[in-house]
C-alpha positions in Angstrom: 5.0 -5.4 19.2 6.0 -1.8 20.0 4.2 1.3 18.8 6.1 4.3 17.4 5.5 7.7 18.8 5.8 11.0 16.9 9.3 11.7 18.2 10.6 8.3 17.0 9.0 8.9 13.6 10.5 12.3 13.2 13.9 11.0 14.3 13.8 8.2 11.8 12.9 10.6 9.0 15.6 13.1 10.0 18.2 10.3 10.0 17.4 9.5 6.3 17.5 13.2 5.3 20.8 13.7 7.1 22.5 10.9 5.1 25.5 12.6 3.3 25.4 12.6 -0.5 28.3 10.3 -0.6 26.4 7.7 1.4 23.3 8.0 -0.9 25.6 7.6 -3.9 26.9 4.3 -2.6 23.5 2.8 -2.3 22.8 0.1 -4.8 19.2 -0.3 -5.9 17.7 -3.8 -6.2 14.5 -5.1 -7.7 12.5 -8.3 -7.0 12.8 -11.4 -9.2 9.0 -11.9 -9.3 9.0 -15.6 -10.2 11.2 -16.4 -7.2 9.6 -14.0 -4.7 6.6 -14.5 -2.5 4.9 -12.6 0.4 3.3 -15.3 2.4 1.3 -15.3 5.6 0.1 -18.1 7.9 -3.1 -17.9 9.9 -5.0 -20.2 12.3 -8.5 -21.1 11.0 -10.5 -23.1 13.6 -7.2 -24.6 14.9 -5.9 -25.5 11.4 -2.9 -23.6 9.9 -3.7 -22.1 6.6 -1.4 -20.2 4.2 -2.0 -17.3 1.9 -0.1 -15.0 -0.4 -0.2 -11.3 -1.4 1.6 -10.2 -4.5 4.0 -7.2 -4.5 2.8 -4.1 -6.3 6.2 -2.4 -6.2 9.3 -2.5 -4.1 12.3 -0.1 -3.5 15.3 -1.9 -2.0 18.6 -0.1 -1.5 21.8 -1.5 0.1 25.1 0.1 0.7 27.6 -2.8 0.6 30.0 -0.8 2.8 27.4 0.2 5.4 24.8 -2.6 5.5 22.9 -1.0 8.4 21.9 1.9 6.1 19.8 -0.5 3.9 16.3 0.8 3.0 13.3 -1.3 2.2 9.9 0.0 0.9 7.3 -2.4 -0.3 3.7 -2.0 -1.4 1.4 -5.1 -1.6 -1.7 -5.5 -3.8 -4.3 -6.5 -1.3 -7.0 -7.0 -3.9 -5.0 -10.0 -5.2 -4.5 -11.7 -1.8 -5.3 -15.4 -1.9 -5.7 -18.3 0.4 -6.2 -21.9 -0.4 -9.9 -21.6 0.5 -12.3 -19.5 -1.7 -14.5 -18.5 1.2 -11.5 -17.6 3.4 -10.2 -15.4 0.6 -13.5 -13.6 0.3 -13.6 -13.0 4.0 -9.9 -11.9 4.0 -10.5 -9.2 1.3 -13.9 -8.2 2.6 -15.0 -5.2 4.7 -14.5 -7.0 8.1 -10.9 -7.8 7.6 -8.6 -6.1 4.9 -11.4 -4.2 3.3 -9.8 -3.9 -0.1 -12.5 -1.6 -1.5 -11.2 1.2 0.8 -7.6 0.1 1.5 -6.2 -1.6 -1.7 -2.6 -1.5 -0.5 -0.5 -2.7 2.4 2.7 -0.7 2.9 6.0 -1.4 4.7 8.8 1.2 5.2 11.9 0.2 7.0 13.2 2.6 9.7 16.2 0.6 11.0 18.4 -2.4 10.1 19.8 -4.1 13.1 22.8 -6.3 12.1 23.8 -9.6 13.8 26.6 -9.4 16.3 29.0 -10.4 13.5 28.0 -7.3 11.6 26.5 -9.4 8.8 23.1 -9.7 7.3 23.4 -13.4 6.8 23.7 -14.3 10.6 20.3 -13.3 11.7 19.7 -9.6 11.3 16.4 -7.7 12.0 14.4 -5.2 9.8 12.4 -2.7 11.9 9.8 -0.6 10.1 6.3 0.8 9.8 3.6 -1.4 8.5 0.4 0.2 7.3 -2.8 -1.9 7.0 -6.3 -0.4 6.7 -4.7 3.1 7.0 -3.4 2.1 10.5 0.4 2.2 11.0 2.3 0.1 13.5 6.0 -0.6 14.1 7.0 -4.2 13.5 10.2 -6.2 13.7 11.0 -8.9 11.1 13.9 -11.3 11.5 16.0 -11.3 8.4 18.3 -13.8 6.7 20.1 -12.6 3.6 22.4 -14.8 1.5 24.6 -14.6 -1.5 24.5 -17.4 -4.2 26.4 -20.5 -3.0 30.0 -20.3 -3.9 30.0 -16.6 -4.7 32.7 -14.2 -3.4 32.1 -12.3 -0.1 31.6 -9.0 -2.0 29.3 -10.5 -4.7 26.1 -8.7 -3.8 24.5 -8.4 -7.2 22.0 -11.1 -6.5 20.7 -11.9 -3.0 18.1 -14.3 -1.4 16.1 -12.9 1.5 13.8 -14.4 4.1 11.9 -12.2 6.5 9.7 -13.6 9.3 7.6 -12.1 12.0 4.0 -11.9 13.4 1.4 -9.3 13.7 -1.9 -8.8 15.6 -5.0 -8.4 13.3 -6.7 -6.5 16.0 -3.9 -3.9 16.2 -4.7 -2.9 12.6 -8.5 -3.0 12.9 -8.9 -6.2 10.9 -11.1 -7.8 13.5 -13.6 -9.8 11.5 -14.5 -13.4 12.3 -12.7 -13.6 15.7 -14.3 -17.0 16.5 -13.0 -18.6 13.4 -9.6 -16.9 12.8 -6.9 -16.3 15.5 -5.6 -12.8 16.1 -1.9 -13.5 15.4 -0.8 -13.8 11.8 2.6 -15.0 10.9 4.5 -13.3 8.0 6.9 -15.4 5.9 8.5 -13.5 3.0 10.9 -15.2 0.6 12.4 -13.1 -2.1 15.3 -12.9 -4.6 16.6 -9.5 -5.5 19.2 -8.3 -8.1 21.0 -5.0 -8.8 19.3 -2.7 -11.2 22.1 -0.2 -11.6 
């Protein structure tokens, strides 16, 4: 995991501001299909893999079909509704020693760069780089991305897309350090979503 410095953050913001109006006009806005979308995470509890989910509070996803590298992703997660398959683990997760939902009710992700596959496509193993904020601590992360059109659709049929994003983060890097003897530091992120054009 790499950590952004101030110069990198300013450069990323300047890049967005500098986009010409024609480029912004070509952006297509998408929204999540809630019933087919899930933000999942995997964690190691005393040597046993456990899975949890956090619902999306809101999402802003914009893609320029003619310039895929300009895609923008902004997602807010409702931490208060985070769940695992174990009641006590859910209580610990949302409690003050880990996510501390009473003070930090949202997790936020803002993309800063889309790195396409060598083929120039999103469906051949691209990467989404951005800033993840947990407990008011922001770190840069990289998520591997696979994006697909519906089977049998035309190459330019981008009205409905399926997305899978994967990566891992360190709890300690965000100050979520509770229960270190029970829960491993590394948490795997596994996001599966379906999006469709809204305009």
